N, C-alpha and C positions, 0 to 999 in steps of 0.2 A: 215245347210248344210247338204246335204244327200249326200252320198257315197254309189254307186251301179254300177251295170253291164247296161250298156246301152242296147237299143235294136235298130233296125235297122232304126227306124225313127230318132235317132241322129245322123246318119252320116252327113248329111250336117254340123250340128254345128261342129262336132269334126274336118272335114276337113278344117272348116273356123278356128278354135282355132290352129290346126296344122300349116296351111298357116300362119296366122299372126304372128308366132313366128319362120317362116324360117330365116335362117341365110341371105340370100339375100335380105330380105324385111325388116331388119333394119338397122339403124346407128350403127357405131361403139359404140358410147354412150349406145344406146339401148341393144347391144350385150353383154356387160359388166352385164347386168343383166340377162343373160341365154338367148340361143337361141338354135333352132332345125336345125339338117342337114338333115333330112329324111321326105320326103312327102307321105305319105301313101294314097293310092289310094280307092276308093269307094269299089271295089272287095277286095282288102286286108283287109279293116276294116270290109268286112261282115264275113271275114272269122277268125279274130280276135275275133269282137263279136259272133261268133256260138260257137267259141271256148272257152269262157269264160274268155280270157286272156287279157282284157280292165274292169279300171273302171273309171268312171266318177264323178266329184264331180257337183254337182248341186245346185245352190243358187236359189230360187223361179223361176227354170224352165230354168236359162241360165245356160250353162256348165261354169263351173268356173275353171277346170281342167281336166286333164286325165293321164293315168298310163297306158301303155298297154306294152304286149312281143306280139313281131310277124314279123315272116321274111317278108321280101318284096319280090316283084315278080322280082325285079331286082338284079344289082349287089351290091345292097346296104348292104348284108350282107358278101361280100366277104372279107374284111379284120377277119373277124372272123375264115374263113375257113383256111387263110393265118397264124393266129397269132398261133404259136403250143405250147404257154400257154396252151391253151384251151385243147390241146391232154394230158397234164398231169393231167386234171380231170379225165380223163376218164380211168375207171379199170374195172373190172369184175364185181364190185358192182355198180359202176356207169356209165353204158352206157350211148353212145352218146344222146340215147332219152330222159334220165333223166336231162340234160343239156338243158336250155333255153335259147334263145338269138334272137335277141337283145330287150332291153327294150327302152322307148321314156315315157318322163314324162313332162308334160305341165302345167304350171299354168299361167290364165291370170294375168297380173302385178296387178291389182287390189286386187288380194287376195291372193298375196305373203306374208311370215313373218307369216301367223298365225298357222304353224303346217298341211298346208293340205298336203305336200309332205309325211310325217310320216303315216298319216291315209289314204290317198289312196295306200300306199306301202303296210300297214297292211293289207288292204281289198285284197288286188290284190293277196299277196302271201300267205294268207289263204285259198283263193279259187283254187291256183294252186298246193298247197302243196303236195297234193297225186300222182300230175302227174311229179313233177321235184323234182330235189334233190338241183341243183344249178342253178341260174340265172345268166347271165352274161349281162352286159353292156358296151360300149364303149364311154367315152367323148372325144371329142376335148380336148385338152391340154389348148388351149383359152377359155373355157368354165369353169371358175374358181366358178362362182355362183352355177352350176351343180355339179362340183366336191365338191363342200363344204357339198352339200344338201346329197350326197351320202354318204360321208364320216360320217356325223353327224347322219344319219339313219341306220348305220348297215351295209353298204357296205363296202368290203375289196379292197384295192387297189392290183391287182396281180400282173399287169406287164405294162409297155406302150411299144406301137408296131406303126410306123406308125403315128406319131403325137397325138395318141389317147391313153387314159389311160383305163384301163380294171380292172373293179369291178366286184368281185363276192358276190353274195347275197346267203350264206348256208341256206336253207329252215329247215335243221334238227336243227340248233340253235335257230330258232326263232319261 
């Protein structure tokens, strides 16, 4: 398994994996193993790849997982702006520009349970630690699998807002 930053030629396969695990494409039983709520566009992924804010796990040329930080061009990040807990993180030492959000992680079902979440997290965070102090993600309260994975990999629950749990990853501690 190789974990690396993708290039533009990987976008279609990234979009396929993203779409495969969108909540509205899964049964209730499948959602218990984790799901995604946001679909990223080609243009958004181009920007995220250009910013080196995504890593992919590849197994013999097939994308097995992805982990990204990246704003969407739609209202997908609006709850972060409404959540006042974020404002508590902003100080003179930590301006808003040093806080990244949102995050998305997706691991193809065949590759789950082998530590890929943590491996991709470490590579991604190593690559952005000079840009950011904190990374935030929000997870639907219904996505128990994702909540557990984040808690087991160094993320800290900071609050619950609008049926989502918000997690903080402090890059200065890792």
